[in-house]
N, C-alpha and C positions, 0 to 999 in steps of 0.2 A: 318327576319332579317337584322343588320346592319353589313357590310362588315369590321373589323377592317381591319386596314392599318397595316403595319410592316413597324416597325420604319429603317431608311433607312439612315444608316453612311455614315457621310459625314466625308471624310478625310479632316483633317485640315493640309494646306497649310502650309511650313516653306516659310516665307516671309524675312525673315533676309537676304538673300544674296543680293535681291533686294533693301533693307533698305542699306545696308552697298554700291551698287554701286550707289545709289544718293546720298549717303552723298560723295564719292570721286568727282562724277562727282560737287556737287555743288561745292564744298572744289576749285576743280581745275578752274571752273567758274571763284568761288572767287577772288584768286589769280589772273587772266588774267585781270578781272578789276579795281581792286586793284591797278595794274601796271600801265595802260592804265588812270586813273585817276591821279595818281601821276606824269606822266610824261605829262599828259594834265594841271599841274598846276603847273607845274615847281618844281616841288619834285622827279625827278627821285629815283629811287633805283641804288645806287653806288656799284658795283660788287667790283670795286679794285680804287688803287687811280690814276690809268689814267681815269677814270671818276668823279675825283672831277672837278670843273674848275678852273681856272688859272686867274689870273688879273694882270695886270701889276701895276706898280705904277702909273700912270697917270691916273687909272680906279679907283685903291681907292682911290686917291687921291680926283679926283670927286665923288664918292661915298660918301665921309665923308662932303665933303664942301655943293653939292649939295644934296643927298638924306638922310642925316641923319645916314651913316652909321656908326658902334661903331667897331673899331679892336680891336679884342684879339690875344693876344701873348700866345698861347701858348704852351710855352717852360717852363722849373721848374723856380720856383722864384729867384735862384740864374744866371742865366741867362739872364731873365728881369731885374733884379737891375743891371748886369754888363752894356748893354744898351738893347734899347727898341725905337720904335717909339712914338715919341711925342704923346699922346693923347689916347696911347693904353690901355687897359686894360689886368692886368696880371690873366690868367685862363689857370692854368697848366693843360696838358690834361690828368693828373694820376688822378686830381682830378675833373675833368670837370662835373661828375654825378652831384656832391653837388652844383655848379653852374647852372645846366640846370632850374631848379624849378625858380630862381632869373631875369631870364631875359625873357624882356617884348616881347612877340610873335610876335608885328608887328612892331618890329624895325628890321631892316639888322645888320647882325654880319658878320664880316669879319675876318676869322683868317690868322695866320700865323705862322711860325714856324722857319725860318731860318733869 
């Protein structure tokens, strides 16, 4: 007679905590990789207004003449009308989102507000 094997009950392990840990690790690694790439590409993440690069008037003039930079005046339309740098375009900061799609991604834009 053949022996009949008894079924072995295998307890299913809950892998949810492991998947959660792996997902958190992947997100953290992704954040660090993204920050590194942005810094290497010259497009750092700005944490405060102190992180925004500043340019002198001479540097702006040189960038506009030699490198084709375009100056964007981000003050209100009224302030722009009252006075603005010659050649600057009015792009009020309050409406800047509506202008972003129309800007050429390969052009260097310099913003000013004072």
